C-alpha positions as CSV (number, residue, x, y, z in Angstrom):
1,M,-29.8,-1.0,4.3
2,G,-33.4,-2.0,3.9
3,G,-35.0,-4.7,1.9
4,Q,-36.0,-8.3,2.3
5,L,-33.5,-10.9,3.1
6,Q,-33.5,-13.7,0.5
7,L,-31.3,-16.8,0.3
8,Y,-30.5,-18.7,-2.8
9,S,-30.2,-22.1,-1.4
10,Y,-30.2,-25.9,-2.0
11,W,-31.7,-28.0,0.7
12,R,-28.6,-30.2,1.1
13,S,-25.9,-27.6,0.5
14,S,-23.8,-27.5,3.6
15,A,-22.7,-23.9,2.8
16,A,-26.3,-22.8,2.5
17,Y,-27.1,-24.7,5.7
18,R,-24.5,-22.5,7.5
19,V,-26.2,-19.3,6.5
20,R,-29.7,-20.7,7.4
21,I,-28.4,-21.4,10.9
22,G,-27.0,-17.9,11.2
23,L,-30.2,-16.3,10.0
24,N,-32.1,-18.3,12.6
25,L,-29.7,-17.5,15.4
26,K,-30.1,-13.8,14.6
27,G,-33.9,-14.2,14.5
28,L,-34.2,-12.9,11.0
29,A,-37.0,-13.7,8.6
30,Y,-35.9,-14.6,5.0
31,E,-37.3,-16.0,1.8
32,T,-35.7,-19.1,0.3
33,L,-35.0,-19.0,-3.4
34,P,-34.3,-22.7,-4.3
35,V,-31.5,-23.6,-6.7
36,H,-31.6,-27.3,-7.6
37,L,-28.0,-28.4,-8.0
38,L,-28.9,-31.6,-9.9
39,R,-32.0,-31.0,-11.9
40,G,-31.4,-30.4,-15.6
41,G,-27.6,-30.6,-15.1
42,G,-27.8,-28.1,-12.3
43,E,-29.7,-24.9,-12.1
44,Q,-26.6,-23.2,-10.7
45,H,-25.2,-23.3,-14.2
46,G,-28.1,-21.4,-15.8
47,E,-27.8,-17.9,-17.0
48,S,-30.3,-16.4,-14.5
49,F,-28.4,-17.7,-11.5
50,R,-25.0,-16.9,-13.0
51,R,-26.1,-13.3,-12.9
52,A,-26.5,-13.6,-9.1
53,N,-23.3,-15.5,-8.7
54,P,-20.8,-15.9,-11.6
55,Q,-19.2,-18.7,-9.6
56,G,-22.3,-20.8,-10.0
57,L,-22.4,-21.7,-6.3
58,V,-24.9,-21.5,-3.5
59,P,-25.6,-19.8,-1.2
60,V,-26.1,-16.3,-2.2
61,L,-27.5,-14.0,0.4
62,K,-29.6,-11.1,-1.1
63,H,-30.4,-8.0,1.0
64,G,-32.1,-5.4,-1.1
65,D,-29.7,-4.8,-4.0
66,L,-26.7,-6.3,-2.1
67,L,-25.5,-9.8,-3.1
68,I,-23.2,-11.7,-0.8
69,R,-21.7,-14.8,-2.5
70,Q,-19.8,-16.5,0.2
71,S,-21.3,-18.2,3.3
72,L,-18.8,-16.9,5.8
73,A,-19.0,-13.4,4.3
74,A,-22.8,-13.7,4.7
75,L,-22.5,-14.7,8.3
76,E,-20.2,-11.8,9.1
77,Y,-22.5,-9.4,7.3
78,L,-25.5,-10.6,9.3
79,D,-23.5,-10.1,12.5
80,E,-22.4,-6.6,11.6
81,A,-25.7,-5.4,10.0
82,F,-28.2,-6.8,12.4
83,P,-28.5,-6.5,16.2
84,G,-29.2,-9.4,18.6
85,H,-27.4,-12.7,18.9
86,S,-23.7,-12.3,18.1
87,L,-22.1,-14.9,15.8
88,L,-18.6,-13.6,16.7
89,P,-17.2,-12.6,20.1
90,Q,-16.1,-9.1,20.8
91,A,-12.4,-9.4,21.6
92,A,-9.9,-9.7,18.7
93,Q,-8.2,-12.8,20.1
94,D,-11.5,-14.5,20.5
95,R,-12.7,-13.6,17.1
96,Q,-9.6,-15.1,15.4
97,R,-10.2,-18.3,17.4
98,V,-13.8,-18.6,16.1
99,R,-12.7,-17.7,12.5
100,S,-9.9,-20.3,12.7
101,I,-12.4,-23.1,13.5
102,A,-14.9,-21.9,10.9
103,L,-12.2,-21.6,8.2
104,A,-10.8,-25.0,8.9
105,I,-14.1,-26.4,7.9
106,A,-15.2,-24.0,5.2
107,C,-11.8,-23.8,3.5
108,D,-10.0,-27.0,4.3
109,I,-12.6,-29.7,4.6
110,H,-15.7,-28.7,2.7
111,P,-14.2,-27.7,-0.7
112,L,-12.6,-31.1,-1.2
113,N,-16.0,-32.7,-0.9
114,N,-18.0,-30.3,-2.9
115,L,-20.5,-31.6,-5.4
116,R,-18.5,-30.1,-8.4
117,V,-15.4,-31.9,-7.3
118,L,-17.2,-35.2,-7.1
119,Q,-18.9,-34.6,-10.4
120,Y,-15.5,-33.8,-12.0
121,F,-14.1,-37.1,-10.7
122,E,-17.0,-39.0,-12.3
123,R,-17.1,-37.2,-15.6
124,S,-13.5,-36.6,-16.3
125,W,-11.7,-39.4,-14.6
126,G,-14.4,-42.1,-14.4
127,V,-13.9,-42.6,-10.6
128,P,-16.7,-45.0,-9.4
129,Q,-19.0,-44.2,-6.5
130,P,-17.1,-46.1,-3.9
131,G,-13.9,-44.3,-4.8
132,R,-15.6,-40.9,-4.6
133,D,-17.1,-41.8,-1.3
134,G,-13.8,-42.9,0.0
135,W,-12.3,-39.5,-1.0
136,V,-15.0,-37.7,0.9
137,R,-14.5,-39.8,4.1
138,H,-10.7,-39.4,4.0
139,W,-10.7,-35.6,4.0
140,I,-13.5,-35.3,6.5
141,E,-11.8,-37.7,8.9
142,E,-8.4,-35.9,8.5
143,G,-10.1,-32.6,9.1
144,F,-12.2,-33.8,12.0
145,A,-9.1,-35.3,13.7
146,A,-7.5,-31.8,13.6
147,L,-10.7,-30.1,14.8
148,E,-11.1,-32.6,17.7
149,A,-7.5,-31.8,18.8
150,M,-8.1,-28.0,18.5
151,L,-11.2,-28.2,20.6
152,V,-10.9,-31.0,23.2
153,D,-8.6,-29.3,25.7
154,D,-8.8,-25.7,24.8
155,P,-10.0,-23.5,27.7
156,T,-12.2,-21.4,25.3
157,T,-14.2,-24.5,24.3
158,G,-17.5,-24.6,26.2
159,R,-20.9,-26.0,25.4
160,Y,-20.3,-24.9,21.9
161,C,-17.1,-24.4,19.8
162,F,-16.4,-21.2,21.6
163,G,-17.8,-20.7,25.1
164,D,-21.5,-21.3,25.9
165,T,-23.1,-19.3,23.1
166,P,-23.4,-20.8,19.6
167,G,-21.7,-18.8,16.9
168,M,-20.1,-18.9,13.5
169,A,-17.9,-21.9,14.2
170,D,-21.0,-23.9,15.2
171,C,-22.8,-22.7,12.0
172,C,-20.0,-24.4,10.1
173,L,-19.5,-27.5,12.2
174,V,-23.1,-28.8,12.3
175,P,-23.5,-29.0,8.5
176,Q,-20.2,-30.7,8.1
177,I,-21.2,-33.3,10.6
178,Y,-24.4,-33.8,8.7
179,N,-22.3,-34.5,5.6
180,A,-20.0,-36.8,7.5
181,R,-23.0,-38.9,8.5
182,R,-24.3,-39.0,4.9
183,F,-21.0,-40.6,3.9
184,H,-20.9,-43.0,6.9
185,V,-17.9,-41.5,8.7
186,D,-17.4,-43.2,12.1
187,M,-18.0,-40.2,14.4
188,A,-17.0,-42.1,17.6
189,A,-13.4,-40.9,17.1
190,Y,-14.6,-37.2,17.6
191,P,-16.4,-37.1,21.0
192,T,-16.0,-33.3,21.4
193,L,-17.5,-32.6,18.0
194,L,-20.3,-35.0,18.8
195,R,-21.0,-33.3,22.1
196,I,-21.1,-29.8,20.5
197,D,-23.3,-31.1,17.7
198,E,-25.8,-32.5,20.2
199,A,-25.9,-29.2,22.1
200,C,-26.5,-27.3,18.9
201,Q,-29.2,-29.7,17.7
202,A,-31.2,-29.1,20.9
203,L,-31.7,-25.4,19.7
204,P,-34.6,-24.5,17.5
205,A,-32.3,-22.3,15.3
206,F,-30.3,-25.4,14.2
207,G,-33.3,-27.8,13.9
208,A,-35.2,-25.4,11.7
209,A,-32.2,-25.0,9.4
210,G,-31.8,-28.8,8.9
211,P,-31.8,-30.0,5.3
212,E,-35.0,-32.1,5.5
213,R,-37.0,-29.2,6.9
214,Q,-36.3,-26.9,3.9
215,P,-39.1,-26.0,1.4
216,D,-37.2,-27.6,-1.5
217,A,-36.4,-30.8,0.3
218,P,-37.8,-33.9,-1.5
219,P,-40.6,-35.8,0.2
220,E,-39.4,-38.5,2.5
């Protein structure tokens, strides 16, 4: 399939951050289509964006006429559609390992801390900011404790989540650690996660995907 790659993205969306890392690891050029999740009540709720994604969520990866509306589906599509750096290993037993780590983050940690969840707490239940922040920290800490246990002594863990080549699991882990730091999670309890994050951050593909380096990031 031909056509330009475009990414509907918000600079601080961790799900969009995952896809930006994957695009960079694959060495693919793409255009950012910013969707501001806060301005005017959230541009993701507008009619024009809802045509791209009825869920009203970023990211959406657009390739020609194709729209991919989930970050992990987008990463797998990039891996299958484009040559070069592999985001998933070849063997079935290894692929399930990488998917398990990625899904533990993308399905079990991140959705509980999503902006729409926190906004619902505020609007519908009147939960004050400290309570919302405590909710976020609780679920990140519980999830990170499990990830640390999954990774620390497993023989497949290398410099990165799986072996010595960064892949889909690392695309998910790094943005979630960024979120953890935003909410002042004490990362000292997760030395393996910190080590992997440090290795990833040394790579240009991860640095260029960072939230503060995006075209829609506010001035410092």
